[in-house]
C-alpha positions in Angstrom: -32.8 -29.2 24.6 -34.5 -32.5 23.7 -37.4 -33.1 26.0 -40.2 -35.7 26.2 -42.7 -32.9 25.0 -40.5 -32.0 22.0 -40.2 -35.7 21.0 -44.1 -36.1 21.1 -44.4 -33.1 19.0 -41.8 -34.5 16.5 -43.8 -37.6 16.2 -47.0 -35.7 15.5 -45.4 -33.6 12.9 -44.1 -36.8 11.2 -47.6 -38.2 11.2 -49.2 -35.1 9.9 -46.5 -34.5 7.2 -46.7 -38.3 6.0 -50.5 -37.9 5.6 -49.9 -34.8 3.7 -47.7 -36.5 1.2 -50.0 -39.3 0.7 -52.8 -36.9 0.1 -50.7 -34.9 -2.2 -50.1 -38.1 -4.3 -53.9 -38.6 -4.5 -54.4 -35.0 -5.7 -51.9 -35.6 -8.5 -53.6 -38.8 -9.5 -57.0 -37.0 -9.5 -55.6 -34.5 -12.0 -54.4 -37.2 -14.0 -57.7 -38.8 -14.0 -59.4 -35.8 -15.2 -57.0 -35.6 -18.1 -58.1 -39.0 -19.1 -55.0 -41.0 -17.8 -52.9 -40.0 -20.8 -49.7 -41.9 -21.5 -46.4 -40.3 -20.3 -45.4 -38.3 -23.4 -48.7 -36.4 -23.2 -48.4 -35.4 -19.5 -47.6 -32.0 -18.4 -46.0 -32.6 -15.1 -46.3 -29.2 -13.8 -50.1 -29.4 -14.2 -50.3 -32.4 -11.8 -48.9 -30.4 -8.9 -49.4 -26.6 -8.2 -46.4 -25.7 -6.2 -47.6 -22.6 -4.6 -51.0 -24.2 -3.4 -49.2 -27.3 -2.3 -46.6 -25.2 -0.3 -49.4 -23.3 1.4 -51.3 -26.6 2.1 -48.1 -27.9 3.9 -47.7 -24.8 6.0 -51.3 -25.3 7.1 -50.3 -28.6 8.3 -47.0 -27.5 10.3 -48.0 -24.0 11.3 -49.5 -24.8 14.6 -46.9 -27.5 15.6 -44.0 -25.0 14.8 -45.5 -22.4 17.0 -45.9 -25.1 19.8 -42.2 -26.0 19.2 -41.0 -22.3 19.4 -43.2 -21.7 22.5 -41.9 -25.0 24.0 -38.2 -24.0 23.3 -38.8 -20.6 25.0 -40.5 -22.0 28.0 -37.8 -24.5 28.6 -35.0 -21.9 28.1 -36.7 -19.5 30.7 -36.8 -22.5 33.2 -33.2 -23.2 32.8 -32.2 -19.6 33.1 -34.4 -19.1 36.2 -32.4 -21.8 37.9 -29.0 -20.2 36.9 -30.0 -16.7 37.7 -30.4 -15.2 41.2 -33.8 -15.7 42.9 -36.3 -13.2 41.4 -37.6 -10.6 43.8 -40.7 -10.2 41.6 -41.6 -13.0 39.3 -44.2 -10.9 37.6 -47.5 -12.4 36.1 -47.8 -14.8 33.1 -50.7 -13.5 31.4 -51.0 -15.7 28.3 -50.6 -19.4 27.6 -49.2 -19.8 24.1 -49.6 -23.2 22.6 -49.5 -24.9 25.9 -46.4 -23.1 27.3 -46.7 -20.3 29.9 -44.7 -17.4 28.6 -44.4 -13.8 29.7 -46.8 -11.6 27.6 -43.8 -9.4 26.6 -42.1 -12.5 24.8 -45.2 -13.2 22.6 -44.2 -10.8 19.7 -40.9 -12.6 19.5 -42.7 -16.0 19.2 -45.0 -14.7 16.5 -41.9 -13.1 14.7 -40.0 -16.5 14.8 -43.0 -18.5 13.3 -43.4 -15.9 10.5 -39.6 -16.1 9.8 -39.7 -19.9 9.6 -42.8 -19.9 7.5 -41.0 -17.4 5.0 -38.0 -19.9 4.5 -37.5 -21.0 0.8 -37.2 -24.7 1.6 -40.9 -25.1 2.2 -41.6 -24.6 -1.6 -38.5 -26.9 -2.2 -40.4 -29.6 -0.5 -43.3 -29.4 -3.0 -40.7 -29.3 -5.8 -39.3 -32.5 -4.5 -42.6 -34.2 -4.8 -42.8 -32.9 -8.4 -39.5 -34.2 -9.2 -40.7 -37.7 -7.8 -43.6 -37.5 -10.3 -41.3 -36.4 -13.1 -39.1 -39.3 -12.6 -42.0 -41.6 -12.8 -43.3 -39.8 -15.9 -39.9 -40.2 -17.6 -40.0 -44.1 -16.8 -43.5 -44.3 -18.1 -42.3 -42.7 -21.4 -39.3 -45.1 -21.6 -41.2 -48.3 -20.9 -44.4 -47.1 -22.8 -46.7 -47.6 -19.8 -50.4 -47.1 -19.9 -51.8 -44.1 -18.1 -53.3 -46.3 -15.4 -49.9 -47.9 -14.8 -48.2 -44.6 -14.6 -50.8 -43.4 -12.2 -50.3 -46.4 -10.0 -46.4 -45.9 -9.9 -46.8 -42.2 -9.0 -49.0 -43.2 -6.1 -46.6 -45.8 -5.1 -43.6 -43.7 -5.4 -45.0 -40.8 -3.4 -46.3 -43.3 -0.6 -43.1 -45.3 -0.6 -41.0 -42.1 0.1 -43.6 -40.6 2.5 -42.2 -42.0 5.7 -38.7 -41.1 5.2 -39.3 -37.7 4.0 -41.7 -36.9 6.8 -39.3 -38.2 9.3 -36.5 -35.9 7.8 -38.9 -32.7 8.0 -40.2 -33.5 11.4 -36.9 -33.8 13.0 -35.4 -30.7 11.3 -38.3 -28.5 11.7 -39.2 -29.3 15.2 -35.7 -29.0 16.5 -35.1 -25.9 14.7 -38.4 -24.4 16.1 -37.5 -25.3 19.7 -33.9 -23.9 19.1 -35.5 -20.8 17.7 -37.8 -20.4 20.9 -34.8 -20.9 23.3 -32.9 -18.3 21.4 -35.7 -15.8 21.5 -36.2 -16.4 25.2 -32.5 -15.9 25.9 -32.4 -12.6 23.9 -35.7 -11.7 26.0 -34.0 -12.6 29.4 -30.9 -10.6 28.3 -33.0 -7.7 28.0 -34.5 -8.1 31.5 -31.1 -8.4 33.0 -29.2 -5.3 32.2 -25.4 -5.8 32.8 -25.5 -9.5 32.6 -24.2 -11.4 29.6 -26.6 -14.3 28.8 -25.8 -16.7 25.8 -26.5 -19.9 24.2 -24.3 -23.0 24.0 -24.4 -25.5 21.1 -25.0 -29.1 22.1 -24.7 -32.2 19.9 -26.3 -35.6 20.6 -22.6 -36.9 21.4 -23.0 -40.1 19.2 -21.6 -41.6 16.0 -24.1 -39.7 14.0 -22.9 -36.3 14.6 -21.1 -35.0 11.6 -17.7 -33.8 11.8 -18.3 -30.1 11.5 -20.9 -30.3 14.2 -18.6 -32.1 16.5 -16.4 -29.1 16.4 -19.2 -26.9 17.4 -20.1 -28.9 20.4 -19.9 -26.8 23.6 -19.3 -23.4 21.7 -20.8 -20.5 23.6 -21.9 -17.2 22.1 -23.8 -14.1 23.5 -27.7 -14.4 23.1 -27.9 -12.3 20.0 -24.7 -13.4 18.3 -24.2 -16.2 15.7 -22.4 -19.5 16.0 -19.6 -19.8 13.4 -18.4 -23.2 11.8 -14.9 -23.8 11.0 -15.7 -23.3 7.3 -16.8 -19.7 8.2 -20.5 -20.1 7.8 -22.7 -18.9 10.8 -26.1 -19.1 12.1 -28.0 -18.1 15.3 -28.8 -21.6 16.1 -28.5 -25.3 14.7 -30.7 -26.1 11.7 -31.4 -22.4 11.0 -33.0 -22.1 7.6 -30.0 -20.0 6.3 -27.6 -22.8 6.6 -26.8 -25.0 3.6 -28.2 -28.5 3.2 -25.0 -30.3 4.3 -25.2 -28.6 7.7 -29.0 -28.6 8.2 -30.4 -32.0 6.8 -30.4 -34.7 9.6 -29.0 -32.3 12.3 -30.3 -33.0 15.9 -28.3 -30.3 17.5 -29.8 -28.0 20.1 -29.0 -24.9 22.1 -28.9 -24.4 25.8 -29.1 -21.0 27.5 -26.0 -20.2 29.7 -25.0 -17.2 32.0 -21.6 -16.0 30.7 -21.3 -13.0 33.0 -23.5 -12.7 36.1 -23.4 -9.5 38.3 -23.9 -10.0 42.0 -27.3 -8.4 41.9 -29.9 -8.7 39.1 -33.8 -8.7 39.1 -35.8 -10.4 36.4 -38.6 -7.9 35.3 -41.3 -10.0 33.8 
């Protein structure tokens, strides 16, 4: 579900991650300066960027926006389900506002679990490794062309800065849409638990434009129960689009979303919040 709020969040994540990359380049140059700006053949690339600390620094940047995205997706899903399900006899009380979204207190543990699961995904470390690969490429060129340490430093800074916008855009789209999808899934599972006898599910939605890859066109409109996985024609499966377990070919650049659906609806059901 693509909303104005999720788009604003996406832009905020992009700006924050872009700033992170630029700062990351500065940190690498600072370490190079401390070493006396050596020539390329004297540079230990691994010493210029600590993967573990850089990964944690990136998570510090995206942690709160991801929780907001998850809670936003959950809140949107509950609103959709409220329209689709019978009128509640007792709406219950919303006792907590989590990251700007009014959510039932009982749903909060699932939101926290979602955030922790996303943080533990291996691709966050891969992002830092990607920056180190950029630096490694510049160092190899410096050795090949016999640059001075100052020239190499300027080119490292420039390479990271020039790629920052595109990298930040890719990360912002993938991670915010994934977070919103995760929240929508958790809310649908929660609503299913509150509606015994019903079958609530989720539907895969593409953007419906020429950018949608062929494998995702085949997924458009597919419906599965709340706790089930979507299955690709290739046999790969995931609980929602852009899930961290999917290979890069199915994840990178994906903009697909999920929408909660009522698959089976008994005559009488009551939401217990």
